[in-house]
C-alpha positions, 0 to 999 in steps of 0.5 A, spaced: 189 108 424 191 101 422 187 095 425 190 089 428 190 085 421 193 090 417 199 091 422 200 083 423 201 082 416 206 088 415 209 085 421 210 078 418 212 082 411 218 085 415 220 079 418 220 075 413 223 081 408 229 081 413 230 073 414 230 071 407 236 076 405 240 071 409 238 064 406 238 067 400 245 068 400 247 061 404 243 057 399 248 058 393 254 060 397 255 053 400 255 050 393 260 056 391 264 054 397 264 046 395 266 049 388 273 053 392 274 046 396 274 042 389 279 047 386 283 046 392 284 039 391 285 039 383 291 045 385 294 039 389 293 034 384 297 038 379 302 039 384 301 047 384 299 051 390 292 051 393 293 057 397 289 062 393 283 057 393 284 056 400 284 064 402 278 064 398 274 059 401 276 061 408 274 069 406 267 067 404 266 062 409 266 068 414 261 071 410 257 064 410 257 063 418 255 071 418 249 069 414 248 063 417 247 066 425 243 072 422 238 067 418 237 063 424 236 068 429 231 072 424 227 065 423 226 063 430 223 070 432 219 070 425 216 063 427 213 066 434 208 070 430 205 063 428 202 063 435 201 070 437 199 074 430 196 068 426 194 062 430 188 060 425 193 058 420 196 052 425 189 051 427 187 050 420 192 047 416 197 045 422 196 038 419 201 041 413 204 046 416 207 042 421 210 036 418 213 040 413 216 045 418 219 039 422 222 036 416 226 042 414 229 042 421 230 034 422 234 034 415 236 040 413 237 044 419 240 039 424 245 038 418 247 044 417 249 046 424 252 039 426 257 040 420 258 048 420 263 047 426 267 043 422 267 047 416 269 054 420 274 051 424 276 044 421 280 046 416 287 045 419 284 040 424 281 034 421 284 031 414 282 034 408 277 029 406 273 030 412 273 038 411 270 037 404 265 032 406 263 037 411 262 043 406 258 038 402 254 036 407 252 044 409 251 046 402 246 040 401 242 042 408 242 049 406 239 046 399 234 042 403 232 047 407 230 051 401 226 045 399 222 044 405 220 051 406 218 052 398 214 046 398 210 049 404 210 056 400 208 054 393 203 049 397 200 055 400 199 058 393 197 051 389 194 047 395 193 039 393 193 032 396 188 035 402 180 035 404 178 040 409 173 038 415 169 043 418 175 048 416 181 044 418 185 041 412 186 034 412 192 030 409 190 025 403 196 024 399 203 026 402 206 026 395 201 031 392 202 036 397 210 036 396 209 036 389 204 040 388 203 044 381 207 050 383 212 047 387 218 045 381 217 052 378 217 056 385 223 052 388 227 053 381 226 060 380 228 061 388 235 057 387 237 061 381 235 067 385 240 065 390 245 063 385 244 071 382 245 074 389 251 071 391 254 072 384 254 079 384 255 079 392 262 076 390 263 080 384 261 086 389 266 085 395 272 083 390 271 089 386 271 093 392 278 090 395 281 091 388 279 098 388 282 098 395 289 096 392 288 089 392 291 085 387 291 079 390 289 072 386 284 071 391 280 078 389 281 077 381 278 070 382 273 072 386 271 077 381 272 073 375 268 067 379 262 072 381 262 075 374 262 068 370 257 066 375 252 071 374 253 071 367 251 064 366 245 064 371 241 070 369 238 067 362 237 061 365 233 065 370 229 069 365 228 062 362 225 060 369 221 066 370 218 065 364 215 057 365 213 060 372 210 065 370 206 060 365 204 056 371 202 062 375 197 063 369 194 057 369 193 056 377 193 063 379 190 068 373 188 074 378 195 075 380 198 075 372 192 080 371 194 084 376 201 084 375 200 086 368 195 091 369 189 088 365 182 090 368 178 087 362 179 081 359 182 082 352 185 078 346 192 081 344 193 085 351 199 090 351 205 089 355 205 095 359 212 098 361 209 103 365 202 106 367 199 108 374 194 103 376 188 106 378 182 101 383 177 106 384 176 107 377 179 100 375 183 103 370 191 105 368 193 112 367 199 114 362 199 107 359 206 106 355 206 099 352 208 094 347 202 092 343 200 085 344 206 084 348 203 081 354 199 075 350 205 074 347 209 073 353 204 069 357 201 065 352 206 065 346 201 067 342 200 075 339 192 074 340 192 070 346 187 071 351 188 074 358 183 074 363 181 081 366 181 083 373 173 085 373 172 078 371 175 076 378 170 076 385 177 076 388 183 079 386 189 082 389 191 089 390 194 091 383 199 097 384 204 093 389 203 087 384 204 092 378 210 096 381 213 090 384 214 086 378 217 092 374 222 093 379 223 085 379 224 084 372 228 091 370 233 089 376 234 083 373 235 086 366 240 090 369 244 084 372 244 081 365 247 087 362 252 088 368 255 081 368 255 080 361 259 087 360 263 085 366 265 078 362 266 081 356 271 086 359 275 080 363 275 076 356 278 082 353 283 085 358 283 080 364 281 086 368 276 090 370 277 098 369 275 103 374 268 105 372 266 097 371 269 096 378 264 101 381 258 098 377 260 091 381 260 094 387 254 098 386 250 092 384 252 088 390 246 087 393 241 087 386 240 080 388 236 082 394 233 087 390 230 083 385 229 077 390 225 081 395 221 085 389 219 078 386 217 075 393 212 081 394 209 080 388 208 072 389 205 073 396 201 079 395 199 076 389 196 071 394 191 075 397 185 075 400 188 068 401 193 065 405 192 058 403 189 059 396 181 058 396 182 054 403 183 059 408 183 067 407 188 071 411 182 075 415 180 068 418 188 066 420 188 072 424 190 071 432 187 076 438 193 080 439 191 087 439 193 093 434 197 096 440 201 090 442 202 088 434 204 096 433 209 095 439 212 090 437 212 092 429 216 098 432 222 094 436 222 089 430 224 094 425 229 098 429 233 092 431 233 090 423 235 096 421 240 096 426 242 089 424 242 090 417 247 096 417 251 092 422 251 086 417 253 090 410 258 095 414 261 088 417 262 085 409 266 091 407 270 091 413 272 083 412 274 085 405 278 092 407 281 086 412 283 081 406 286 087 402 290 088 407 287 095 410 285 093 417 291 091 422 290 085 426 294 089 431 291 091 438 291 099 439 298 102 441 294 105 448 293 098 450 300 096 451 302 103 454 296 102 459 299 095 461 306 098 462 303 104 466 300 098 471 306 095 471 
């Protein structure tokens, strides 16, 4: 039977996994909506019709609103756990976490919530410049929200600017807290992950519309926007991932050793493409690797030194990091190949053939897969610490029993499964509706019933 600590960790992982799906879309989609507004202005300035860009903006605003609503609800639910399952977290590091979470609400959430209504319903009710300003402020708000949340998360991995008194963290330098060593890498990596997630969602739903017979300019432009955005963003993400890895090697070498499956300190460590890590025997089975590849990537030297797991007193569980990292990288490589293939076809033929359209549909949520895999690698890789070097996960657990947490976890999982299924169904419903396959007319029996009562 699972103990309360493990169940609390699973519950928080489930909550944050569900929650992160929606900000991963809204962070970048806000800026894409601003791009659509800018294209509207350019079309009008040139004396051309802005109908296509207006339609794109209206369609993707609906998607943004849906993601925003689910993100808010799941975020509130997730925050409850600080008071139920993780009371020691705020008791120990509340001086850092409390203000940062408050800054996120004051500078980001209020900004988004205030101007979202204008962006949603003000297209024909306010001057165009006001609607554009509202779209810009919503986009800024989503990015500010990501900034403050990633500041806190990065600080938990590479804490700086604090001292401890009787186990309680006291802030000495807020600038050091905010701009902690891993923050720039973690923030930029997450922002690019959002861009890629949105790019494939746009390309996938636009391809789905075309497969359903939609030959409109908005479906075509949506597909081109998503394909080009992904093709440009993925090489940048690979570069940022390399820089992030170098930063992690410097500040969290045990995490890197687990990701690469390195047990003994090596010079010229191989890059393992496949292996089965065995924590009992502290070795890997069925290794398939590239000689000296890990050292080359991580140290940029063929004989670079990688400290092995056996040299650390504490290290994270190996298998989740080893496999999660390869899922993230493998998905990223697939995204690179798919986006470049789509762009090549668009440049050659200006349209995608049916197999490629189906490929785009199949890749619609590939950004979620890569993001979740990377998130698990990041968060599990911090164990057994909740705040690296300052607060162990076991010391932050609350007093809730295993039975209480297990019951709420079951309810959460059931609810999230239903909401996620409904969300995905709704996205494709909106795409079918945009393609003209769903009628807005009321069912015939409504009129018949009304006439009968008359």
